[in-house]
N, C-alpha and C positions, 0 to 999 in steps of 0.2 A: 779516282775511281768512285769515291763516295758520291760525288756530284752526279756522275752518270747513273749510278744505282738509284739515287733519289729522284733524278729526272725521269727515269723510266717508270718509276712507281707513282709519280705525281699525276693526279687527276686535275688539280687546280692550276698547275703550272706555277705555283707559288711555293717557294721553299723558305725555310727559316734557318738562320745561323746565329747561335748564341756564343759570344766570345768574351774573353777576359778584358784586357786592355787594348787600346788601338795602337799596337806596336807591330813591327814587321812580322814577328813570329806568329801573330794571330791574323793580321790582314792578308798575308800571303796565302795561307790555307783557305781563308774565307773567300778570297778572289778565285782561287783554284776551284773550289767547290762551286762557285757561281758560274765560272766560265766552262767548266766541264759539263755542268747542267745545260748551259746555253748551247753547247755543241750538240746536245742530244734532243732538245726541244726548245721552243720559245719560252723564255723565263721571266720571272720577276722575283729575284732573291732579295729578301728583306733580312736585316740583321739587327741585333741588339747587343751592345757591349755593356757588361755589367761592372766594369772598373774594379774587378777583384779576381784573383786566381782561385779563391775559395770563399764563396758566399752562397750557400744553398738557397737561402731565401730570395736573393736577387736573381739567381739563376732560374728558380721556379717562376718568379714573376715575369722574367724575360721570355721564357718558353711559353707561358700562358698568353702573353701579349702577342707573340708571333702567331700562335694558333688562332687567337681571336681575330686576327687580321687576315685570316684565310690561308695561313701557312699549312699546307697539306703534308709536308714532310719537314723534319727538323734535324739539324746537326748542331753539335756544340763543340767548343774548344775551351772547356772549363774543366776544373779538376773534381767535379762531383758527378753523381749519377742522376741528379735532379731532372735533367732534360729527358732522359729515358723513362723515368718514372711518370713524368707529366704526360709524355706521349702514350704510355700504356693506359693511364687513367682516361685520357681524352680520345683514345682510339686513333692516334696519329703515328705514322711510321717515324722511327728515329734512327740516328747513327751516333754511336758513342765515340768517345775520345780517350786515348791514353791506354786503355785496357779493354778487355772484352766486357761489354756492358749488357750482354744478352740476358743475364739473370735478373736485371732490373726492368726489363721490358720484354718478357718472354714471348708475348704474342705480337708485339709491335716494334721489334728491333730488327733492322735490316743488316747492319754490319757495324764494325768499330774500327777506327784507326787504332792499331795496337803498336805501341812504342816499345822497342826492344833495346834496352840500354846495355845489354851484355857486351862485354869487352870482346872484340874479335882480334885475332892476330894472324 
């Protein structure tokens, strides 16, 4: 769904994806984001992997790099709010990961993947 939302909001047809390590748990959602976007419009999804689950500096650098390459919308699968903050600063729509990130990009946050690890029976 995030890819569709991002695709519908894109003016440049270029989306950015910042991820942690190149492992299936990151590559799967990155590809889903890309292909959902492709289903809604012609696309060119670019990505940066930061080789860390928690490195705010690398995540900020990766988000800035994607935006400077024309990424009009950005999504991340890292464990910090950096990407949402960069989007807010640069005026680029963002999608958060793991929890509601709207408070870190109140004017430029589209939605977030919200993980619910509550035990269900």
